[in-house]
N, C-alpha and C positions, 0 to 999 in steps of 0.2 A: 504494500500500500504506500502511495506517495503523498507528500504534503499537498501536491497539486490536487489530488482527488479530495482530500479533506476540504480544501478551499472551494473547489467546484461544488461540493455538497453543501457547504455553508452558504454559498451564493444562492443556491436554490431555496434552502430553508429560510433564508432571510428575505425572500421576495414573494410575499411579505412574511415577517415573523408571525407564527401562529398558524400558517397554512399547513395542512397535512399532506404528506406524500407517502405513497407506497414504496417499498424497496425496489419494485420493478420500475416504477416511474423514475426514481433517482438513477437507477442503473442505465435506463435508456437515455436520459438526459446527459449523463456524465460519460457514457461509453464504457463504463466498467461493468464487471459482473455483480450480481446481487451479493455474492459472498464478499467481494471487495467493498461494496457499499456498507454492508453490515459491519465489517471491520473498521471502516472509517467512522461510522456512527458510534461504535463502541469507544474508539479512542477519543472522539470529540467529547463524549459524555464524561470520560475519565478526566479530561482536561477542564471540566467545569461548565461546559455548554449545557444549558437547561433544556434537555431534550425530553419529549413526552411521547411514549409509545402507547397509543390507544386505538382500538378498533382496526388493527392492521396497518395503521399509518403512523408516521413519525412527524413531529413538528418541533419547532424551536421557539421558546418564549421570548428570547432576546439574547443579548450578549452577557458573558460572565461579568460579575461586578468588579473584577480587577482587570488591569491591562492585559491584553492577550494579543499576540502578534497577528493572528488571523483576523481578529476583530478590527484591527487597524487596516489590514490589507483589504478587507471588504470595501473600505471607503477610498482606498489609495488610487490616485489617478496619475501618478508620476511615471516617467519612463525609466529613471535610474535611481533617484533618491528614495531610500527606504527599501531598496532591493539589493541585498536581503535586509531583513528587519529582525532584530532580536530583542526580547523582553526578559529582563531579570527581575525576580521578586525583590531582591536586595543586592546591592553591590556597593563598593567603596565610592567609585566615581565613574559615570558613564564616559567622561573624557579619558580617564585612565584605561578603560576597557577598549575604547576606540583607538587610543595610541598603541596599545599592544597589538591590536589587529592590523593597524597600519604598518607597524614594524615587521609584522609577519607576512606582509605582502597583500593584504586585503584590498579589494578594488574600491574605487570611489563609489559612493552611494550607500554603503553600509550605514544603517541607523541602529543605534543601541539605546534602548529605553530601560528604565528601572522604576519599579513602584516606589522604592525609597533608596536614598544614598546615605551611607554612613560617613562619607568623607567628601560630600559635595562642596565645591568651592566657587567663588566668584572672582571678580577682578582683584588683583593684588593678593591672591590667596585667601581672601576673606571667606569665612565659613558660609556655606549656603545651606539653609535648612530645607529638607525635602521629605516631609512626613509621608508615610505610606497612604496611598489612595486619595491624595488631595490635589495632586498637580501633574504636570507633564515635565519629566526630567529626562532629557535625551540628548544624544550627540550624533552628528552626521560626519562621516569621514569624507573629506574632499582631497582631491589632488589637483588643485588649481594652478594654472600657469601664471597667475597674477604676480607682478613684482611684489617682493616682501613689503615694500613701503605702502602698497595698496591694500594690504591685508585688513586694515580697519574697515574698508568698504564691505568686506564679507560680513562683519559684525553688523554694520548698518543694514545690509540686505536682510540679515536674519531678523533684526528688530522690525524693519518695515514689513517684511513678509508676515510676521506674527501679528502685527497691528492690523494689516489688511485682512487676514483671516478672522481676527476677532471682531472686525466690523460686522460680520454676519451673525454674531452672537450677542453683542453688547449694545446697550442703549446710549453709551457715550464712547467716543473714539479714544483709544489709548494713544498717548503721545510719546515720542522718543526723547529721552534725556541723555545727552551726550555723556560718556561715549557708548554705553552698552546697556541701557535700561529702558523699560517701558513704564510709564506712570499714568495713573488716572487721578487728576487733581494733584494733591500733595502726597499721594500714596504710591509706593512701588508695586508694580504688578508682575514684572518679569525681568529677567536678566540673561545676558549672553556672554559666553567666554570662548575665545579663540586661542588655541595653542597649536604650535607647528614644529616640524622637524628642523634641526639646525641646518640641513641642506635644502630646505624648502620642498622636500619630496612629497609631503602631505600636510594637511591641516585638519584638526579636529575642532568642530564648532558645536559648543554646548548651548542648549536651550533650557531655561528654567522658568516655568509659568505656573503661578498659583491659580488653580482652577476652582476647587471646591472650598478651600479654606486658606486663610492667611496666617503664617506663623506669628506668634506673639513675641516680639523682640523689644526689650526696653529701649525707649527713646527713638524707635523707628516707626514710621507709618507705612503699613503694608496692607494691600488689598488683594482681592481675588476676583476671578472672572464672574463667578456666580453672584456676587454682590451687585453686579452691574448688568447681568444677563437679562435678555428679554424673556427667556423661558428656562429658568434654572431647574434642575442642575444640567449643566452643559455636558454633553457626551464627550469624554476625553478622546476616545478613539477617532471620532469624526473630526474633532478639532486638530488632532495630531496629523491626520491625513491632509487636512486643508492647509496647515502650515507647511508641510513638506511640498505640497503642490505649488503653493505661492513662492516658496523659496526657490524651487527648481525653475520656475518661470523666470525669475530674476537671474538666476545663475546661468542658465542656458542661453538666454538672450541678453548677455551682459552689456549694459549701457551705463557707464559711470556717470555721465552727465545727467541722464534722466534719473538715475538713482539719487544723486545729490539733490536734485530739485524736489523729488518726492519726499526725501528725508527732511529737507528744510521745511516743507509744508506741514510736516508732522511734528515739528520741533516743540518740545515742552518748554514752557516759560516759567 
């Protein structure tokens, strides 16, 4: 059984969630045997997908409550970014994981997510709190040919892409605070961190977005997406896919002058 069959099966079960399918129907639509479909359904259920087997049909009630790579892939529209995509329940830092992958020869586009980070960090090594189940903490591996002096533009593109994606969920537009944060009013919503190889062979770009809750830090004003969302709670899997798509659009069609203008229009005051 392949991961592709699992994803094909999920796409059918999610169109729409709650619709019942027989094993024979799923086999016909995926081109697999009924035995292979049954094995895929068993593995999906073991991974937390809420499947219901009633009256000879199987249906899925929705996505698992925690981040799941296939749940993100269901919404993913990118050509390269997020392909492949890995989700850890817990890790030290997604940037560190991506750096290790880059040093091991991983291709551009790898995206590493974590439900929580035990050693998350922001600009200048400051600690970044990433409580489980509350946000999006992920890193994208890039192999950009941009000159090193232009690397800050990658951070700007990440901030702008995230802000544009959030426009579809929030009632107020998040603004970019130089050099690497998103703010709503006086409160911080998201941050971004770029690290790179000494020979410029790769870059790892970290995203940290408070989605469902804001960490309580003395002396700091922090907010989250749900506080400003049109219809909370925001589905993290869909938001993650939207951010990756927006960022890829900027990255593949690189236009530094247009990027600068759009960032300036989003500048936090």
